[in-house]
C-alpha positions as CSV (number, residue, x, y, z in Angstrom):
1,M,0.2,0.2,0.0
2,K,1.3,3.4,-1.3
3,N,2.0,6.0,1.8
4,S,-0.8,8.0,0.4
5,E,-3.4,5.3,0.2
6,F,-2.1,4.3,4.2
7,I,-2.9,7.9,5.1
8,E,-6.4,8.2,3.1
9,S,-7.4,4.9,4.8
10,I,-7.0,6.1,8.4
11,T,-8.3,9.6,7.8
12,N,-11.0,9.2,5.3
13,K,-9.5,12.2,3.5
14,E,-7.4,12.5,0.5
15,S,-3.6,12.8,0.6
16,F,-2.3,15.6,-1.2
17,I,1.0,15.1,-1.8
18,D,3.3,18.3,-3.1
19,N,5.9,17.5,-5.5
20,K,8.7,19.4,-6.9
21,N,11.9,18.8,-9.1
22,F,14.8,20.3,-7.9
23,E,18.6,20.4,-8.9
24,I,21.7,20.9,-6.8
25,E,24.5,23.0,-7.4
26,I,27.9,22.5,-5.9
27,I,29.4,25.6,-4.7
28,T,32.3,24.0,-2.7
29,P,33.7,20.6,-2.7
30,I,31.3,18.3,-1.2
31,H,32.4,14.6,0.1
32,I,30.5,12.0,1.1
33,G,32.2,8.9,2.1
34,S,31.6,5.4,1.2
35,G,33.5,3.7,4.2
36,R,35.8,2.7,1.5
37,V,39.7,3.5,1.5
38,L,41.7,3.6,-1.5
39,N,45.5,2.3,-1.6
40,R,48.2,4.2,-3.5
41,G,49.8,1.5,-6.0
42,L,46.8,-0.8,-5.2
43,D,43.7,1.4,-6.1
44,F,45.1,4.3,-7.5
45,T,48.0,6.5,-8.6
46,T,48.6,10.4,-8.7
47,S,50.7,13.1,-10.5
48,D,50.7,16.7,-10.3
49,S,47.1,17.5,-12.2
50,H,45.2,13.9,-12.1
51,T,44.6,10.9,-10.0
52,L,43.6,7.6,-11.6
53,I,41.3,5.5,-10.0
54,Y,41.8,1.8,-11.2
55,N,38.7,-0.4,-12.6
56,I,39.7,-3.6,-10.6
57,N,37.1,-5.8,-12.2
58,K,38.4,-5.0,-15.3
59,L,41.9,-5.6,-14.7
60,I,40.9,-8.8,-13.3
61,S,38.8,-9.8,-16.3
62,A,41.8,-8.9,-18.4
63,F,45.0,-9.9,-16.3
64,G,43.4,-12.4,-13.9
65,E,45.2,-15.6,-14.9
66,Q,48.7,-14.1,-14.8
67,Q,50.5,-14.7,-11.5
68,S,52.3,-11.5,-11.8
69,F,49.0,-9.6,-11.6
70,I,47.9,-11.7,-8.8
71,D,51.0,-11.2,-6.7
72,A,50.9,-7.5,-7.4
73,I,47.3,-7.4,-6.1
74,T,48.7,-9.3,-3.0
75,N,51.6,-6.8,-2.9
76,G,49.7,-3.5,-3.4
77,T,51.9,-3.0,-6.6
78,I,49.3,-2.9,-9.5
79,S,50.3,0.5,-10.7
80,G,54.2,-0.8,-11.0
81,F,52.2,-4.4,-13.2
82,L,50.9,-2.0,-15.7
83,R,54.1,0.1,-16.1
84,E,56.7,-3.0,-16.3
85,N,54.2,-4.4,-18.8
86,G,53.7,-1.7,-20.9
87,I,49.9,-1.1,-20.3
88,P,48.3,2.1,-20.7
89,E,46.9,2.9,-17.3
90,V,44.2,5.5,-18.7
91,E,42.9,2.1,-20.3
92,Y,41.8,0.3,-16.9
93,S,41.2,3.5,-14.7
94,R,39.0,6.6,-14.7
95,A,40.9,10.0,-14.5
96,L,39.7,12.4,-12.0
97,N,41.3,16.2,-11.6
98,G,43.6,16.7,-8.5
99,N,46.2,15.0,-7.1
100,C,46.2,12.9,-4.0
101,D,48.9,14.3,-1.6
102,A,48.9,11.2,0.6
103,N,48.8,7.1,0.4
104,D,45.1,6.7,1.1
105,L,42.3,8.3,-0.5
106,D,38.6,8.4,0.8
107,E,36.2,7.2,-1.9
108,F,33.0,8.9,-2.9
109,I,29.3,7.0,-2.1
110,S,28.1,5.6,-5.3
111,D,25.1,3.7,-6.5
112,G,24.4,0.4,-8.1
113,N,25.6,1.8,-11.2
114,D,28.8,3.0,-10.1
115,N,27.8,6.5,-10.1
116,P,28.1,9.1,-7.4
117,F,25.0,10.5,-5.5
118,I,24.0,12.6,-2.5
119,P,21.6,10.5,-0.3
120,G,18.4,12.1,0.3
121,S,19.0,11.7,3.6
122,S,21.7,14.0,3.8
123,V,19.9,16.7,1.8
124,K,17.3,16.2,4.4
125,G,19.3,16.5,7.6
126,G,20.6,19.7,6.6
127,I,17.0,20.7,6.1
128,R,16.3,19.3,9.3
129,T,19.0,21.5,11.2
130,A,17.4,24.6,10.0
131,F,13.8,23.7,11.1
132,F,15.4,22.6,14.5
133,E,17.0,26.0,15.2
134,Y,13.5,27.8,13.6
135,Y,11.3,26.0,15.8
136,F,13.9,26.2,18.8
137,N,14.2,29.6,18.6
138,N,10.4,30.3,18.1
139,N,9.2,27.9,20.3
140,G,6.6,28.6,23.3
141,N,6.9,25.4,25.0
142,G,9.7,26.3,27.4
143,V,12.5,24.4,25.5
144,N,14.7,27.2,26.0
145,N,14.4,27.0,29.9
146,D,14.6,23.1,29.9
147,Y,17.6,22.8,27.6
148,K,20.0,21.7,30.0
149,R,17.4,19.2,31.8
150,L,16.4,17.9,28.3
151,L,20.3,16.9,27.4
152,I,21.0,13.3,27.8
153,R,24.5,12.4,29.2
154,S,25.5,10.3,26.4
155,K,27.2,12.0,23.6
156,T,25.7,9.8,20.9
157,W,22.0,10.9,22.0
158,A,22.8,13.9,23.6
159,S,20.2,16.1,21.5
160,Q,17.4,13.2,21.2
161,R,14.8,14.5,23.9
162,L,15.7,18.3,22.8
163,Q,14.6,17.0,19.1
164,E,11.5,15.3,20.2
165,K,10.7,18.7,22.4
166,V,11.5,20.8,19.2
167,L,10.5,19.1,16.2
168,A,7.7,16.6,17.4
169,P,5.9,18.9,19.9
170,K,2.3,17.0,19.8
171,Y,4.1,13.6,20.9
172,K,2.8,12.5,24.1
173,R,0.2,15.5,24.3
174,D,-1.9,13.8,21.3
175,K,-2.1,10.1,22.5
176,I,-2.9,9.3,18.6
177,F,1.0,9.2,18.0
178,K,2.7,6.1,19.2
179,S,6.4,7.6,18.8
180,A,7.8,10.9,18.6
181,Q,9.1,9.8,14.8
182,N,5.3,10.1,14.2
183,A,4.6,13.7,15.3
184,D,7.9,14.5,13.9
185,I,7.1,17.9,11.7
186,L,10.0,16.6,9.2
187,R,8.0,13.3,8.8
188,S,6.1,15.2,5.9
189,L,9.2,15.7,3.8
190,R,11.0,13.0,1.4
191,V,14.1,13.5,-0.4
192,S,15.0,11.5,-3.0
193,D,18.5,10.5,-3.7
194,V,20.7,12.9,-6.2
195,S,22.8,11.3,-8.8
196,F,25.6,12.9,-10.4
197,K,27.8,12.0,-13.3
198,N,31.7,10.5,-12.4
199,N,32.9,13.1,-14.7
200,D,31.8,15.5,-11.9
201,L,34.2,14.1,-9.5
202,C,37.7,15.5,-8.3
203,V,40.3,15.0,-5.5
204,V,40.6,17.5,-2.8
205,N,43.2,17.9,-0.3
206,A,41.9,18.7,2.9
207,L,44.0,20.7,5.5
208,I,42.7,21.6,9.3
209,M,43.0,24.8,10.0
210,N,43.5,25.4,14.0
211,L,43.0,28.4,16.2
212,K,45.8,29.3,18.4
213,G,47.2,32.0,21.2
214,N,45.3,32.5,24.2
215,D,42.7,34.5,22.8
216,G,42.1,32.5,19.3
217,Y,43.4,35.6,17.2
218,D,45.7,33.5,15.6
219,Y,45.8,30.3,13.5
220,G,48.0,27.7,11.9
221,W,47.8,24.4,10.0
222,K,47.7,21.1,11.6
223,H,50.6,18.5,11.3
224,L,48.7,15.3,12.9
225,P,51.4,13.0,13.4
226,S,53.1,15.4,15.9
227,K,49.6,17.3,17.1
228,R,51.7,20.6,16.3
229,T,50.0,23.5,14.6
230,N,52.7,24.9,12.3
231,R,52.2,28.3,10.7
232,S,52.8,27.4,7.2
233,M,50.2,25.5,5.0
234,A,53.2,23.3,3.3
235,D,54.0,21.5,6.7
236,A,50.1,20.8,7.2
237,T,48.8,17.1,6.9
238,S,46.4,16.5,4.0
239,V,43.4,14.6,4.0
240,P,42.8,13.5,0.4
241,V,39.0,12.9,-0.2
242,V,37.2,12.0,-4.1
243,A,34.6,14.9,-4.0
244,L,32.2,16.6,-6.3
245,K,33.8,19.5,-7.8
246,P,32.3,23.0,-7.5
247,G,30.1,23.9,-10.4
248,V,28.7,20.9,-11.5
249,I,24.7,20.5,-11.3
250,S,23.1,17.1,-10.2
251,K,20.1,15.0,-12.3
252,S,16.9,16.1,-11.5
253,F,15.5,15.1,-7.9
254,K,12.1,15.1,-6.2
255,L,11.3,16.9,-2.8
256,S,7.4,15.9,-1.6
257,I,5.8,17.3,1.1
258,D,2.7,15.5,2.3
259,E,0.6,18.7,3.4
260,F,-1.9,16.6,5.3
261,I,0.3,15.3,7.6
262,L,2.3,18.4,7.8
263,K,-0.9,20.4,8.7
264,F,-1.7,17.3,11.2
265,V,1.3,17.6,12.9
266,S,2.1,20.8,12.9
267,T,-0.2,23.2,10.9
268,K,2.7,25.5,10.3
269,E,5.1,26.1,7.6
270,K,3.4,24.4,4.4
271,N,4.5,26.7,1.6
272,W,7.3,26.2,-0.2
273,E,8.4,30.2,-0.2
274,R,8.2,29.9,4.0
275,F,10.4,26.5,3.6
276,S,13.3,28.0,1.4
277,E,13.2,31.3,4.0
278,I,13.7,29.5,6.9
279,L,16.6,27.4,5.2
280,N,17.9,30.5,3.9
281,D,17.9,32.7,7.0
282,H,19.4,29.5,8.8
283,Y,22.3,28.9,6.4
284,E,23.0,33.0,6.1
285,D,23.5,33.2,10.2
286,L,26.0,30.1,9.8
287,I,27.9,32.1,7.1
288,N,28.2,35.2,9.0
289,K,29.5,32.9,12.1
290,E,32.3,31.4,9.8
291,M,32.9,35.2,9.1
292,D,33.1,36.1,12.8
293,Y,35.4,33.0,13.1
294,V,38.0,34.3,10.4
295,E,37.7,38.3,10.5
296,P,40.0,38.8,13.7
297,L,42.6,36.6,12.1
298,P,45.6,38.0,10.7
299,E,45.3,39.4,7.5
300,N,47.1,37.5,4.3
301,E,46.3,35.9,1.4
302,E,45.1,33.0,3.2
303,T,42.3,34.1,5.3
304,D,41.3,36.9,2.4
305,S,40.8,33.8,0.3
306,I,38.6,32.1,2.8
307,F,36.6,35.2,3.5
308,N,36.0,36.1,-0.2
309,Q,34.7,32.8,-0.5
310,L,32.1,33.3,2.7
311,N,31.3,36.8,0.5
312,Y,30.5,34.7,-2.2
313,L,28.2,31.9,-0.2
314,I,26.4,35.5,1.3
315,D,25.6,36.8,-2.7
316,E,24.5,32.8,-3.6
317,V,21.9,33.5,-0.5
318,A,21.0,36.7,-2.0
319,D,20.5,34.5,-5.5
320,C,18.6,31.8,-3.8
321,R,16.2,34.8,-2.1
322,K,15.8,36.7,-5.9
323,N,15.0,33.2,-7.4
324,T,12.2,32.2,-5.1
325,A,10.7,35.5,-5.3
326,N,10.6,34.8,-9.1
327,G,9.1,31.6,-8.8
328,R,11.8,29.2,-8.4
329,V,12.2,28.1,-5.0
330,S,15.7,28.3,-3.9
331,W,18.0,27.7,-1.0
332,I,21.9,27.3,0.2
333,Q,22.8,24.4,2.6
334,R,25.5,22.8,3.9
335,I,26.2,18.9,4.3
336,G,29.0,16.2,4.1
337,W,32.1,15.7,5.5
338,G,34.1,18.4,7.0
339,S,30.9,20.6,7.4
340,G,31.1,20.7,11.1
341,W,29.9,20.3,14.6
342,T,27.4,23.5,14.1
343,T,25.4,21.9,11.2
344,M,24.5,18.8,13.1
345,T,20.7,18.8,14.2
346,G,21.3,19.9,18.2
347,G,24.5,21.3,17.3
348,H,22.6,24.8,18.0
349,V,23.2,25.8,21.6
350,P,22.4,29.2,22.9
351,E,25.6,31.3,23.7
352,N,24.6,31.6,27.1
353,L,24.8,27.6,27.6
354,L,27.7,26.7,25.7
355,N,30.4,26.8,27.8
356,D,28.2,24.8,30.2
357,V,27.7,22.2,27.6
358,R,31.0,21.8,26.5
359,L,31.9,21.2,29.9
360,Q,29.0,18.5,30.2
361,Y,30.6,16.7,27.1
362,Y,34.3,17.3,27.5
363,L,34.5,19.5,24.3
364,N,37.9,20.8,24.4
365,T,38.2,20.9,28.1
366,N,40.8,19.4,30.7
367,R,40.8,19.1,34.3
368,Q,41.2,23.1,35.0
369,G,38.1,23.4,32.3
370,L,37.8,25.2,29.0
371,R,40.7,24.7,27.2
372,Y,40.1,27.3,24.5
373,P,37.6,30.3,24.5
374,V,36.5,29.7,21.0
375,F,34.3,26.4,19.8
376,P,35.1,24.7,17.4
377,K,38.4,26.1,16.8
378,T,39.2,24.0,13.7
379,R,37.9,23.9,9.7
380,K,38.5,21.8,7.3
381,I,39.8,23.8,4.3
382,V,40.6,22.8,1.1
383,K,43.1,24.7,-1.6
384,G,41.4,24.7,-5.4
385,V,43.0,24.5,-8.6
386,D,42.6,28.3,-8.8
387,N,44.6,28.2,-5.4
388,E,41.4,29.9,-3.6
389,L,40.7,28.3,-0.5
390,R,37.4,27.0,0.4
391,M,34.9,25.4,3.4
392,L,33.5,21.8,2.2
393,G,30.2,21.2,2.0
394,W,27.9,23.8,0.4
395,I,25.1,23.4,-2.2
396,K,22.6,25.5,-3.9
397,V,19.0,23.7,-4.2
398,T,16.8,25.3,-6.9
399,E,13.6,24.2,-8.4
400,E,13.9,23.1,-11.9
401,K,12.9,24.9,-14.6
402,E,9.9,23.9,-16.3
403,S,10.4,22.7,-20.1
């Protein structure tokens, strides 16, 4: 039975599902990992400008019976096997722009046809984050006063009760709901997976920018083996990942809102224009907070580059608002690896309670208390082929043009 038929069977009312087709433009590199780490020599080879990812199945079909190839797999030296036998690597691999600065490379998630995609749950998670903050800030149920009491001691489930209170306000009050999930405001939203092409991928090397100094007005780049923060970016540890590259646009995907469920559990925010406004407001505020992170730092080419990219994101928010006003619903949001603590649902903590929450969950603390005045004090930054520095994870969602 379809979801709409189920709703109609228990309500005796027609279920109206409002579907819209959207597309995603990648603004800054996006990485969503498959969980698989590729190894240099076995899974890929790299040069100054590009990386070749080997097609292992194709290689096994062609050379699987040769003992020298079996030895190469065992020893992780497929690249050496191909070169020693004069076999063009490009025939058994796909090329991605960008070099890999380490021996390991985190793979991007792919579908059954080996094409990269953004899971609908990742997009919905970013939407949920924005709506969590919106309802938290506009809540009349005393959630602000109960904030600390609602937090659970476990880091894994810390915000569960808080989320239920904010996003499922009718749970426990209306006995028709058997669980908080059934009363959740975002239950009315469905997001399909978002497909891309293999040539939309690239390799980027993420570096960890770390604040230092007692007041947080200086910074450096993390060298992970030594745990030191160095002034020179050249001395930092690279974390290479396969990512969707800026400028590429996805295939069409669908967002659906069941208006009956939305009215039943919430009676609020039923129109798409208001929906996008909440998202743009939330993420514009997040961009401004990132500017607050960068602004006190020493002015140089690195910080100027990051600040310019943040200004570009502000311009993109304005463009989203213009698109929506002209009839094409549009918003900006942040998803994926490297998007940071502040993008998680429940990551919104009132400024006056932030230090208390940090102490409760040992977030950058020691026996004496808070270790650092700014939290979080690190950011993952990637350097593009244009030498511009970008924060990871920013996308632009826009309603598809009618054909």
